[in-house]
C-alpha positions as CSV (number, residue, x, y, z in Angstrom):
1,M,56.2,131.7,62.4
2,S,59.0,130.0,64.2
3,K,62.6,131.0,63.0
4,Y,64.0,127.6,64.0
5,F,62.5,125.5,61.2
6,L,63.3,125.1,57.6
7,L,60.4,126.7,55.5
8,D,59.7,126.2,51.9
9,N,57.6,129.1,50.8
10,V,56.5,127.5,47.6
11,V,52.7,127.7,47.9
12,Q,51.8,125.0,45.3
13,G,51.9,121.5,46.6
14,R,53.1,122.2,50.1
15,N,52.1,120.3,53.3
16,I,51.6,121.8,56.7
17,S,52.1,119.9,59.9
18,K,50.6,121.2,63.2
19,L,53.1,120.5,66.0
20,G,52.3,122.6,69.0
21,H,50.7,125.7,70.4
22,K,50.8,128.1,73.2
23,Q,47.9,130.4,74.3
24,G,46.1,129.8,71.0
25,K,49.2,130.2,68.7
26,W,50.2,127.4,66.7
27,T,53.7,126.6,65.4
28,F,53.9,125.0,62.0
29,I,56.5,123.3,59.9
30,V,55.8,124.0,56.3
31,Y,57.5,121.7,53.8
32,N,57.2,121.0,50.0
33,K,56.0,117.6,48.8
34,S,59.0,117.4,46.6
35,V,61.5,117.7,49.5
36,T,64.2,115.2,48.8
37,K,65.7,112.8,51.5
38,D,68.9,114.8,51.7
39,T,66.9,117.9,52.3
40,K,64.9,116.2,55.1
41,D,68.1,115.0,56.8
42,N,69.4,118.6,56.7
43,L,66.5,119.8,58.8
44,L,68.6,119.0,61.7
45,I,70.2,122.4,62.2
46,S,73.2,123.0,64.6
47,H,72.8,125.5,67.3
48,P,75.4,127.5,69.2
49,P,75.9,126.3,72.9
50,V,74.4,128.2,75.8
51,A,76.8,130.8,77.2
52,K,78.7,129.7,80.3
53,Q,77.9,131.2,83.7
54,D,80.0,134.3,84.6
55,S,79.7,134.0,88.4
56,P,78.6,131.2,90.7
57,P,75.2,131.4,92.5
58,P,75.2,132.2,96.2
59,L,74.9,128.7,97.6
60,V,77.5,127.3,95.2
61,S,79.8,130.2,96.2
62,A,79.3,129.5,99.9
63,L,80.0,125.7,99.4
64,K,83.1,126.4,97.4
65,A,84.5,128.8,100.0
66,S,83.8,126.4,102.8
67,A,85.5,123.5,101.0
68,E,88.6,125.6,100.3
69,Q,89.1,126.3,104.1
70,N,92.3,125.1,105.6
71,V,90.8,123.6,108.8
72,A,91.0,120.5,111.0
73,S,87.6,118.9,110.6
74,F,86.1,117.1,113.6
75,H,82.6,116.9,112.2
76,F,80.5,114.6,110.0
77,P,80.6,113.1,107.5
78,G,83.1,110.4,108.4
79,H,85.2,110.6,105.1
80,N,86.4,113.9,106.5
81,R,86.4,116.0,103.3
82,G,87.7,113.1,101.2
83,R,90.6,112.1,103.5
84,A,88.9,108.7,104.2
85,A,86.9,108.4,101.0
86,P,86.6,104.9,99.7
87,S,89.1,104.3,96.9
88,S,86.7,102.4,94.7
89,L,84.4,105.5,94.6
90,T,87.3,108.0,94.2
91,Q,88.5,106.1,91.2
92,L,85.0,106.7,89.8
93,I,84.3,110.3,90.7
94,G,87.5,111.7,92.2
95,L,88.0,113.6,95.4
96,R,86.2,116.9,94.7
97,P,82.6,115.6,95.4
98,F,83.9,114.4,98.9
99,L,85.6,117.8,99.5
100,H,82.2,119.6,99.0
101,D,80.2,117.0,100.8
102,L,79.7,119.0,103.9
103,P,77.2,119.3,106.7
104,A,75.1,122.2,107.9
105,L,78.0,124.4,108.9
106,P,77.1,128.0,110.1
107,E,78.3,129.5,106.8
108,L,76.2,127.1,104.7
109,D,72.9,128.0,106.5
110,N,70.2,125.6,107.7
111,L,67.6,124.2,105.4
112,F,64.9,124.2,108.0
113,S,65.6,127.7,109.4
114,P,67.2,129.5,106.4
115,E,68.7,133.0,107.1
116,G,71.6,133.2,104.9
117,T,72.7,131.5,101.6
118,I,69.8,129.0,101.4
119,L,67.3,131.7,102.0
120,D,69.0,133.9,99.3
121,A,69.0,131.0,96.9
122,Q,65.3,130.0,97.5
123,R,64.2,133.7,97.0
124,Q,66.1,133.9,93.7
125,A,64.3,130.7,92.6
126,A,61.0,132.1,93.6
127,K,61.6,135.1,91.6
128,L,62.5,133.2,88.5
129,F,59.7,130.7,88.7
130,G,57.0,133.3,89.7
131,S,56.1,132.0,93.2
132,S,55.6,133.8,96.4
133,E,57.9,131.3,98.1
134,T,60.0,128.3,97.1
135,W,61.5,125.6,99.2
136,F,64.4,123.4,98.0
137,L,63.9,119.6,98.4
138,V,66.4,116.9,98.8
139,G,63.8,114.1,99.0
140,G,62.6,114.5,95.5
141,T,59.2,115.6,94.3
142,T,57.9,112.7,96.3
143,C,58.7,114.6,99.5
144,G,57.1,117.8,98.0
145,I,53.9,116.0,97.1
146,Q,53.7,114.4,100.6
147,A,54.2,117.8,102.3
148,A,51.7,119.6,100.1
149,I,48.9,117.0,100.8
150,M,49.7,116.9,104.5
151,A,49.6,120.7,104.6
152,T,46.2,120.9,103.1
153,C,44.5,117.7,104.3
154,S,43.7,116.7,107.8
155,P,42.6,113.1,108.7
156,G,39.2,112.2,107.3
157,E,39.1,115.1,104.9
158,F,38.6,114.5,101.1
159,L,41.3,114.8,98.5
160,I,40.3,114.8,94.8
161,L,43.0,113.4,92.6
162,P,43.3,111.4,89.4
163,R,43.6,107.7,89.7
164,N,46.8,107.7,87.7
165,S,48.6,109.9,90.4
166,H,52.1,109.1,91.4
167,I,52.9,106.7,94.2
168,S,53.9,109.7,96.4
169,A,50.2,110.9,96.6
170,I,49.2,107.4,97.8
171,S,51.9,107.5,100.5
172,A,50.8,111.1,101.4
173,M,47.2,109.8,102.1
174,V,48.6,107.2,104.4
175,L,50.6,109.9,106.3
176,S,47.8,112.5,106.4
177,G,44.8,110.2,106.8
178,A,43.1,112.0,103.9
179,R,40.2,110.2,102.1
180,P,40.6,109.9,98.3
181,K,38.0,110.7,95.7
182,Y,39.5,109.4,92.5
183,I,39.0,110.8,89.1
184,I,39.4,108.3,86.3
185,P,41.4,110.1,83.6
186,Q,40.8,110.0,79.9
187,Y,42.5,106.8,78.6
188,D,43.7,106.2,75.1
189,L,43.5,102.5,74.2
190,D,45.5,102.7,71.0
191,W,48.5,104.1,73.0
192,D,47.7,102.4,76.3
193,I,48.4,105.5,78.3
194,A,46.4,107.8,80.5
195,G,45.9,111.5,79.7
196,G,45.2,114.5,82.1
197,V,42.1,115.4,84.0
198,E,40.0,117.8,82.1
199,Q,37.7,119.0,84.8
200,A,38.3,117.9,88.4
201,I,35.6,120.2,89.6
202,K,33.0,117.7,88.4
203,E,33.9,115.7,91.6
204,L,33.4,118.6,94.0
205,E,29.9,117.5,95.0
206,M,30.4,114.1,96.3
207,E,28.0,112.7,98.8
208,G,27.4,116.1,100.3
209,Q,31.1,116.4,101.3
210,K,33.3,119.3,100.4
211,P,36.7,118.3,99.2
212,T,39.6,120.0,101.0
213,T,42.1,119.9,98.2
214,V,42.5,119.0,94.5
215,L,45.6,117.4,93.1
216,V,46.2,117.5,89.4
217,T,49.2,115.7,87.6
218,S,50.1,118.0,84.7
219,P,52.0,117.4,82.7
220,T,51.9,113.5,82.8
221,Y,54.9,111.3,82.1
222,H,54.0,111.5,78.4
223,G,53.8,115.3,78.5
224,I,50.0,115.5,78.4
225,C,48.8,118.7,80.1
226,S,45.4,119.2,81.8
227,N,43.3,122.4,81.7
228,L,44.8,123.7,84.9
229,A,43.6,127.2,84.4
230,E,39.9,126.3,84.3
231,I,40.4,123.8,87.2
232,C,42.0,126.5,89.3
233,Q,39.4,129.1,88.7
234,L,36.5,126.8,89.6
235,C,38.4,125.4,92.7
236,H,39.2,128.9,93.9
237,S,35.6,130.0,93.6
238,H,34.9,127.3,96.3
239,G,37.9,128.2,98.3
240,I,39.7,125.0,97.5
241,P,43.5,124.9,96.9
242,V,45.0,123.2,93.8
243,I,48.2,121.2,94.1
244,A,50.0,120.6,90.8
245,D,52.2,117.6,90.6
246,E,54.5,119.2,88.0
247,A,57.3,116.8,88.3
248,H,57.7,116.6,84.6
249,G,57.2,120.4,83.9
250,A,60.0,122.4,85.6
251,H,60.8,123.8,82.2
252,L,57.3,124.9,81.2
253,G,56.8,128.6,80.5
254,F,60.4,129.2,79.5
255,H,59.8,129.2,75.8
256,P,57.1,130.6,73.5
257,Q,56.2,127.1,72.2
258,L,56.1,125.5,75.7
259,P,52.8,125.3,77.7
260,N,52.3,127.6,80.5
261,S,53.5,126.5,84.0
262,A,51.2,125.4,86.8
263,L,51.9,128.7,88.6
264,Q,51.1,130.7,85.6
265,Q,47.7,129.0,85.3
266,G,46.8,129.6,88.9
267,A,48.0,126.6,91.0
268,D,48.5,127.2,94.7
269,L,51.3,124.7,95.1
270,A,53.5,123.3,92.4
271,V,56.1,120.5,92.9
272,Q,58.8,120.3,90.2
273,S,61.5,117.8,89.6
274,T,64.2,120.3,88.8
275,H,66.5,117.3,88.0
276,K,64.3,115.9,85.2
277,V,64.4,118.5,82.4
278,L,66.5,121.2,84.0
279,C,70.0,120.5,85.2
280,S,70.2,119.8,89.0
281,L,71.3,116.5,90.5
282,T,69.0,113.6,90.7
283,Q,66.8,113.7,93.9
284,S,66.7,117.4,94.0
285,S,63.3,119.2,93.5
286,M,61.5,122.4,94.3
287,L,58.2,123.2,95.9
288,H,56.5,126.5,95.0
289,M,53.8,128.3,96.6
290,S,51.5,131.1,95.1
291,G,49.0,133.2,97.0
292,N,47.9,132.8,100.6
293,I,45.2,129.9,100.5
294,V,47.7,127.4,101.9
295,D,49.2,127.9,105.4
296,R,52.9,128.5,104.9
297,E,53.9,127.5,108.4
298,R,52.1,124.2,108.0
299,I,54.1,123.5,104.8
300,C,57.4,124.2,106.8
301,R,56.4,121.9,109.6
302,C,55.5,119.1,107.1
303,L,58.8,119.6,105.2
304,Q,60.8,119.3,108.5
305,A,58.9,116.2,109.4
306,L,59.6,114.6,106.0
307,Q,63.0,115.8,104.9
308,S,66.4,114.5,106.2
309,T,67.9,116.5,109.0
310,S,71.2,115.9,107.2
311,P,70.5,117.2,103.7
312,S,73.1,117.0,101.1
313,Y,74.5,120.4,100.3
314,L,75.6,119.1,96.9
315,L,72.0,118.5,96.0
316,L,71.0,122.0,97.5
317,A,73.8,123.6,95.5
318,S,72.8,121.9,92.4
319,L,69.3,123.4,92.7
320,D,70.8,126.9,93.1
321,A,73.1,126.2,90.1
322,A,70.2,125.0,87.9
323,R,68.4,128.1,88.8
324,A,71.3,130.3,87.8
325,H,71.8,128.3,84.6
326,L,68.2,128.9,83.6
327,S,68.1,132.6,84.7
328,E,70.9,133.6,82.3
329,N,68.7,133.1,79.2
330,P,65.3,132.0,80.3
331,D,63.6,133.0,77.0
332,T,66.2,131.3,74.7
333,I,67.8,128.5,76.6
334,F,65.4,126.0,75.3
335,N,65.8,127.1,71.6
336,K,68.1,124.2,70.6
337,A,66.1,121.5,72.5
338,M,62.8,122.7,70.9
339,E,64.3,122.9,67.5
340,L,65.7,119.3,67.7
341,A,62.4,118.0,69.2
342,F,60.2,119.5,66.5
343,E,62.4,118.3,63.7
344,A,62.8,114.9,65.2
345,R,59.0,114.6,65.4
346,Y,58.6,115.6,61.8
347,L,61.3,113.2,60.5
348,I,60.0,110.3,62.5
349,K,56.5,110.9,61.2
350,Q,57.7,110.3,57.7
351,I,58.9,106.7,58.6
352,P,56.3,104.2,57.6
353,G,54.8,102.0,60.3
354,I,55.7,104.5,63.0
355,S,53.3,106.6,65.1
356,V,53.9,109.8,67.0
357,L,51.8,110.8,69.9
358,D,50.1,114.2,69.1
359,F,46.9,116.2,69.8
360,A,44.8,113.8,67.7
361,S,45.2,111.3,70.6
362,F,44.0,113.7,73.3
363,S,42.1,116.4,71.5
364,N,40.4,117.7,74.7
365,F,43.5,118.9,76.3
366,P,45.2,122.2,75.7
367,A,48.8,121.2,75.2
368,I,51.4,118.4,75.0
369,D,55.0,119.1,76.0
370,P,56.9,119.1,72.7
371,L,60.1,117.9,74.5
372,R,58.4,114.6,75.4
373,L,58.4,112.4,72.3
374,T,56.3,109.2,72.4
375,I,56.6,106.8,69.6
376,G,54.2,103.9,68.8
377,F,55.3,100.6,67.2
378,S,52.0,98.6,67.1
379,Q,51.8,99.0,63.3
380,L,54.9,96.8,63.2
381,G,53.4,94.2,65.4
382,L,55.9,95.2,68.1
383,S,55.2,96.1,71.8
384,G,57.1,99.0,73.3
385,Y,59.1,96.5,75.3
386,E,60.3,94.6,72.1
387,A,61.1,97.9,70.3
388,D,63.1,99.2,73.3
389,E,65.1,96.0,73.5
390,I,66.2,96.3,69.8
391,L,66.9,100.0,70.0
392,C,69.0,99.5,73.1
393,R,70.8,96.4,72.1
394,D,71.6,97.3,68.5
395,H,71.9,101.1,68.6
396,G,72.7,102.0,72.2
397,I,69.6,104.2,72.5
398,I,68.2,104.4,76.1
399,C,64.8,105.8,76.5
400,E,63.1,107.3,79.4
401,L,59.9,105.2,79.6
402,V,58.7,101.9,78.0
403,G,55.0,101.2,77.7
404,T,53.0,98.2,76.4
405,R,52.6,99.9,72.9
406,S,55.1,102.8,72.9
407,I,58.3,104.3,74.0
408,T,58.8,107.8,75.4
409,F,62.0,109.8,74.8
410,A,62.9,112.8,76.9
411,I,64.6,115.7,75.0
412,N,66.4,118.1,77.2
413,L,69.1,120.8,77.3
414,G,71.8,118.2,76.9
415,T,70.3,116.5,73.8
416,T,72.6,116.7,70.7
417,R,72.1,116.5,67.0
418,D,74.0,113.2,67.1
419,H,71.5,111.9,69.6
420,I,68.6,112.7,67.3
421,E,70.3,111.3,64.3
422,R,71.1,108.1,66.1
423,L,67.5,107.7,67.1
424,I,66.1,108.2,63.7
425,L,68.6,105.7,62.2
426,G,67.7,103.2,64.9
427,I,64.0,103.5,64.1
428,K,64.6,103.2,60.4
429,H,66.6,100.1,61.0
430,L,63.8,98.7,63.3
431,V,61.3,99.4,60.5
432,A,63.5,97.7,57.9
433,T,63.8,94.6,60.0
434,S,60.1,94.4,61.1
435,A,57.7,94.5,58.2
436,P,54.6,96.7,58.7
437,I,51.4,94.6,59.6
438,H,48.4,95.2,57.3
439,G,45.0,94.8,58.8
440,D,44.6,93.3,62.3
441,K,46.9,90.3,61.7
442,G,49.9,90.4,64.1
443,R,49.0,93.6,65.8
444,V,49.8,94.1,69.4
445,E,46.8,92.7,71.4
446,N,44.6,95.5,72.9
447,S,42.7,94.2,75.9
448,G,40.0,96.8,75.5
449,C,40.3,97.8,79.2
450,T,42.3,100.1,81.3
451,P,44.3,99.1,84.5
452,F,42.0,101.6,86.4
453,A,38.7,99.9,85.2
454,D,36.2,98.8,87.9
455,I,37.9,100.5,90.9
456,N,36.2,99.7,94.1
457,M,37.7,101.2,97.2
458,S,36.8,99.2,100.3
459,M,38.8,101.3,102.8
460,T,41.1,104.3,102.9
461,P,44.8,103.8,102.1
462,R,45.7,104.7,105.7
463,D,43.3,102.2,107.2
464,A,44.5,99.4,104.8
465,F,48.2,100.3,105.4
466,F,47.7,99.6,109.2
467,A,45.2,96.7,108.9
468,S,46.3,93.1,109.6
469,K,47.4,91.4,106.4
470,K,48.1,88.0,105.0
471,K,49.9,86.7,101.8
472,V,47.8,84.6,99.4
473,S,48.4,83.2,96.0
474,I,47.8,85.6,93.1
475,R,44.6,84.0,92.0
476,E,43.2,83.6,95.5
477,S,43.6,87.4,95.9
478,L,40.8,88.1,93.4
479,G,38.0,89.9,95.1
480,E,40.0,90.6,98.3
481,V,41.1,93.9,99.6
482,C,44.7,94.7,98.5
483,G,47.1,95.2,101.3
484,E,50.1,96.4,99.4
485,L,50.8,98.9,96.7
486,L,51.5,97.3,93.3
487,C,53.1,99.8,91.0
488,P,55.0,99.2,87.8
489,Y,58.1,101.4,87.7
490,P,58.6,103.4,85.7
491,P,56.3,105.3,85.5
492,G,55.4,104.9,89.1
493,I,51.6,104.8,88.7
494,P,50.0,102.3,91.0
495,V,47.8,99.7,89.4
496,M,46.5,98.5,92.9
497,I,46.3,100.6,96.0
498,P,45.9,99.3,99.6
499,G,42.2,99.4,100.3
500,E,41.0,98.7,96.8
501,V,39.3,95.4,95.8
502,I,41.5,93.3,93.6
503,T,39.9,92.9,90.1
504,E,40.7,90.5,87.4
505,K,41.6,93.4,85.0
506,A,44.1,94.7,87.4
507,L,45.7,91.3,87.9
508,D,45.9,90.6,84.2
509,H,47.5,94.1,83.6
510,L,50.1,93.4,86.4
511,L,50.9,89.9,85.2
512,D,51.2,91.2,81.6
513,V,53.7,94.0,82.3
514,R,55.5,91.7,84.8
515,S,56.0,89.0,82.0
516,K,57.6,91.8,79.9
517,G,60.3,92.4,82.5
518,V,58.8,95.4,84.3
519,V,59.7,95.8,87.9
520,I,56.6,95.9,90.3
521,T,57.6,98.1,93.3
522,G,55.8,97.7,96.5
523,A,55.2,94.0,95.8
524,S,56.4,91.8,98.7
525,D,56.7,89.0,96.1
526,P,58.5,90.5,93.0
527,S,57.4,87.5,90.9
528,L,53.7,88.2,91.7
529,S,53.2,84.6,92.6
530,S,51.4,85.9,95.8
531,V,49.9,89.1,96.9
532,V,49.3,90.6,100.3
533,V,45.7,91.2,101.2
534,K,43.8,92.5,104.2
535,C,42.9,89.9,106.8
536,S,39.3,89.1,107.6
537,V,37.6,89.9,111.0
538,R,35.2,87.8,112.8
539,G,32.2,87.1,110.6
540,D,34.2,88.0,107.5
541,L,34.9,85.0,105.2
542,G,38.0,86.7,103.7
543,P,41.6,85.3,104.2
544,A,42.0,84.8,108.0
545,C,45.0,85.8,110.1
546,N,43.7,84.3,113.3
547,S,41.9,81.2,114.6
548,A,38.4,82.9,114.6
549,G,38.7,84.0,111.0
550,M,40.0,80.4,110.1
551,I,36.9,78.8,111.7
552,D,34.6,81.3,109.9
553,R,36.3,80.6,106.6
554,Y,36.9,76.9,106.6
555,I,34.5,75.4,109.2
556,L,31.4,77.6,108.9
557,G,31.8,78.0,105.1
558,F,31.2,80.5,102.4
559,D,27.5,79.8,101.7
560,H,26.4,80.6,105.2
561,L,27.6,80.6,108.7
562,Y,26.1,77.0,109.0
563,M,27.5,74.8,106.2
564,K,26.2,71.8,108.1
565,P,23.2,73.0,110.0
566,V,22.7,71.2,113.3
567,Y,18.9,71.2,112.9
568,R,19.1,68.5,110.3
569,N,19.9,66.0,113.2
570,L,16.3,66.4,114.4
571,K,14.0,63.4,113.7
572,E,11.7,65.6,111.4
573,C,14.5,65.7,108.8
574,N,15.0,61.8,108.6
575,I,18.7,61.8,107.6
576,S,19.7,58.6,106.1
577,A,22.8,56.6,106.8
578,K,24.5,58.3,103.8
579,G,23.8,61.7,105.4
580,Q,21.0,62.6,102.9
581,V,17.8,64.4,103.8
582,S,14.7,62.6,102.7
583,E,12.6,64.1,100.0
584,S,9.6,63.7,102.3
585,S,11.1,66.0,105.0
586,P,9.9,69.5,105.6
587,P,11.2,72.1,103.2
588,W,13.4,73.8,105.9
589,C,15.4,70.6,106.2
590,H,16.8,71.2,102.7
591,A,17.9,74.7,103.4
592,P,21.7,75.4,103.8
593,F,21.1,77.4,106.9
594,D,19.3,77.2,110.3
595,P,15.7,78.2,109.8
596,E,14.7,81.6,111.1
597,V,10.9,81.4,110.8
598,E,9.7,77.8,110.8
599,M,11.3,76.7,114.1
600,E,10.7,79.3,116.8
601,P,13.5,78.0,119.2
602,W,16.1,78.2,116.5
603,R,15.1,81.8,115.8
604,K,15.3,82.7,119.4
605,S,18.7,81.0,119.4
606,S,20.1,83.0,116.5
607,L,18.9,86.3,117.9
608,T,20.2,85.8,121.4
609,A,23.5,84.4,120.1
610,A,23.9,87.7,118.2
611,A,23.1,89.6,121.5
612,T,25.7,87.6,123.2
613,C,28.3,88.8,120.6
614,I,27.1,92.4,121.2
615,I,27.6,92.0,124.9
616,G,31.1,90.8,124.3
617,L,31.8,93.8,122.1
618,Q,30.7,96.0,125.0
619,Y,33.3,94.5,127.2
620,G,35.9,95.2,124.4
621,H,34.6,98.8,124.0
622,I,35.3,99.4,127.8
623,L,38.8,98.0,127.4
624,A,39.6,100.1,124.4
625,H,38.2,103.4,125.7
626,L,39.2,103.3,129.4
627,Q,42.8,103.4,130.3
628,D,42.8,102.9,134.0
629,H,42.3,99.6,135.8
630,K,39.7,100.9,138.3
631,G,37.5,102.4,135.6
632,R,37.6,99.2,133.6
633,L,36.8,97.0,136.6
634,N,34.0,99.2,137.7
635,N,32.2,99.3,134.4
636,W,32.7,95.6,133.8
637,S,31.4,94.7,137.3
638,L,28.4,97.0,137.0
639,F,27.5,95.6,133.6
640,S,27.8,92.0,134.8
641,I,25.9,92.4,138.0
642,S,23.1,94.2,136.1
643,S,22.9,91.4,133.7
644,V,22.7,88.8,136.4
645,V,20.0,90.6,138.2
646,L,18.0,91.0,134.9
647,G,18.5,87.3,134.0
648,L,17.3,86.2,137.4
649,F,14.3,88.6,137.2
650,L,13.2,87.0,133.8
651,A,13.6,83.5,135.2
652,F,11.5,84.4,138.1
653,I,8.6,85.8,135.8
654,G,8.6,82.6,133.7
655,I,11.5,82.7,131.2
656,P,13.7,79.8,132.3
657,V,17.4,79.5,132.1
658,N,17.3,77.0,129.3
659,K,20.4,76.1,127.2
660,S,18.6,74.2,124.5
661,L,16.3,77.1,123.8
662,Y,19.1,79.6,124.4
663,T,16.6,81.9,126.2
664,V,17.2,85.5,127.0
665,S,17.6,84.7,130.7
666,Y,20.2,82.0,129.8
667,M,22.1,84.5,127.6
668,L,22.2,87.2,130.3
669,I,23.3,85.0,133.1
670,T,26.0,83.1,131.1
671,S,27.3,86.4,129.7
672,A,27.4,88.0,133.1
673,S,29.2,84.9,134.5
674,A,31.7,85.1,131.8
675,G,32.1,88.9,132.5
676,I,32.7,88.3,136.2
677,T,35.3,85.5,135.5
678,F,37.0,88.0,133.1
679,C,37.1,90.6,135.9
680,A,38.7,88.1,138.2
681,F,41.4,87.1,135.8
682,Y,42.0,90.8,134.8
683,L,42.5,91.6,138.5
684,L,44.9,88.8,139.0
685,V,46.9,89.0,135.8
686,D,46.9,92.6,134.7
687,V,46.5,94.5,138.1
688,Y,48.5,92.3,140.5
689,G,50.7,90.5,137.9
690,Y,50.1,86.9,138.9
691,R,50.9,85.6,135.4
692,R,52.2,82.2,136.6
693,L,48.7,81.2,137.8
694,T,47.3,81.7,134.3
695,S,50.3,80.7,132.2
696,V,48.5,77.6,131.0
697,L,45.5,79.7,129.9
698,E,47.8,82.1,128.1
699,W,49.5,79.3,126.3
700,M,46.1,77.9,125.3
701,G,45.1,81.3,123.9
702,L,48.3,81.6,121.9
703,H,47.7,78.1,120.5
704,S,43.9,78.1,120.2
705,L,43.9,77.1,116.6
706,S,46.3,74.1,117.1
707,I,44.2,73.0,120.1
708,F,41.0,73.2,118.1
709,V,42.4,71.2,115.2
710,L,43.8,68.5,117.6
711,I,40.5,68.2,119.4
712,T,38.0,68.3,116.4
713,S,40.2,65.9,114.4
714,N,40.4,63.5,117.4
715,L,44.2,63.7,117.2
716,A,44.4,64.7,120.8
717,V,42.2,62.0,121.9
718,I,44.1,59.4,119.8
719,A,47.3,60.7,121.3
720,I,46.1,60.5,124.9
721,Q,44.7,57.1,124.3
722,G,48.0,55.9,123.2
723,F,49.3,55.9,126.8
724,Y,47.8,53.2,129.0
725,L,48.7,51.1,132.1
726,T,49.1,47.3,131.5
727,A,46.1,47.2,129.2
728,P,44.8,49.4,126.3
729,Q,41.5,50.1,128.1
730,N,43.5,51.5,131.0
731,N,44.0,54.9,129.4
732,I,43.2,58.4,130.5
733,V,40.2,59.0,128.2
734,H,38.6,55.7,129.3
735,W,39.2,56.6,132.9
736,I,37.6,60.0,132.5
737,I,34.5,58.6,130.8
738,T,33.9,55.9,133.3
739,R,34.8,58.0,136.3
740,F,32.9,61.1,135.5
741,V,30.7,60.7,132.5
742,H,29.0,57.3,133.2
743,A,29.5,57.3,137.0
């Protein structure tokens, strides 16, 4: 039984609250039903402060000694040890931070090739956290996740990860070229939060492909832990490394009532935000490695590619200092925080109309971090955003994370008794001013769906990142392929990822959280009035970014590539003056597309037209895969001459060169002629550089859509006809028609 809680040993009429466990051992608060209000308030027991450090850690010592040198500095940064520091900032933080803001001087070691103090500091951190090697990070856990995925996944290889992974995992797939296989996590609709992943191994057999790496987020932002030990055991039996995104779990394993850390459960790589619950400066993190499944040298190369070459030694020193702080009393340093967390949880549970996240919400998972306190207000008819506004405005209580139905508070080493009392008083005041809702009336609406529902990945995040894109209105984006990452922050869990098909549920969720004031990171339009989507290609009726796509979408139409089939102009269809097809016309006249069976010539036309497109693709294939001019011209010329010879041979044996029928011989000869013309222009323009001769054609290519619109709408004809000599009929168009057409 824990010694940190008030226990009433009266057996009769006592209640027991199960609060947490570790390795099968449960911690209980036992309290009597007759406990008075004053007694409950006294459950908040003061605790002596943690002892101060006796000696500074190695990197801190080296930074201090270097800053105290009496030297003439001719190196970066430009503030020159505070001598030129901006006055507005020195008034805020003083001169000492500038004095210690030093570059990679020899005595301070080098982050990317450590041999002295940094190496010593990292080794001491590895010993404390139980890793075989530890790397200090100045780019946050984001940098560590990116390096871990890049070090274990090559382009095209599969990465298993939960869909509620942090945004850093998505950017890592763009950088590495890894192909995601998402696991949809357990989702609690009453709380509107995602839990951990119970068994990632279930996705190992996916379409006959072996995944290269498994990424697990444990604990989540709300402190929910996955069964990492089982996942690691199963993955290792297949030779697959496990990466743990342990951004919120740097403290795990340092108290009997805290869950085990990822390394203790067998993870190969664990990335921790040392600044979140421990005491380093914001942006500083650590990457831990255990075992030898992952290539150490590859991790080093990835970190060197991702991290700044001018790392902040204040951040590095803060990591060393946080390690030293924790190592002084690793088994007892969290006593006070744990005591306050459990007591706060117990007292808040006694407040009517308030819910506290516990094991009942996620019964399949082994543990919930007791230092993460998530409180629900839906019984009061309040959303998390509304409750947060009241607590912040009226009581000065600032939370860590706001959700649609809850608020999450992070308890850490700096949390005091006054903080807890202030939180409880604020919640009590909130309840007093918001009457509990009975039944369903007035409750916060539950949509019944998760933001990760109906996920359909059309292309990989990397392919989508580099694809052509276009901005469309939010409602026009429905069904299109998302071209940007739409991520409410916090918590930094993407709702839409580049490459996924945009669904109505995802849009509704984004618009809902946006209406409550949540910032949507990654969105080119912060108001979400428009969304960036992938452009269409030829033959794709999606949003167009070029003239060919525009023609497909708006001229040829959505129903078919022939919205106004030309065959209806034939006499068999008997089209009236109003453009209507007679009821007595053959059935194929009423079809919304050109017939493929009833009319043999049209069938041939469609097939040969498709073959023409394939021939054009062959020319493009040669252009893309051959880099030298000679090779390109030789291949194009050989292909064109062969097509001409074959076309003439077919014409000789009885297949005429007929445009109306679009015969095979016509297709071959015209395609070959176009190829020969293309070779001639390529030789003039690209090889010999005679661009002036083709500047008009280049201009026409750049403005093809405008020219198309001007001609098809008769605007160009009208404009030309507007110029005449002495009489209206003496215009250029009339002259061309009479001189060349009707001559």
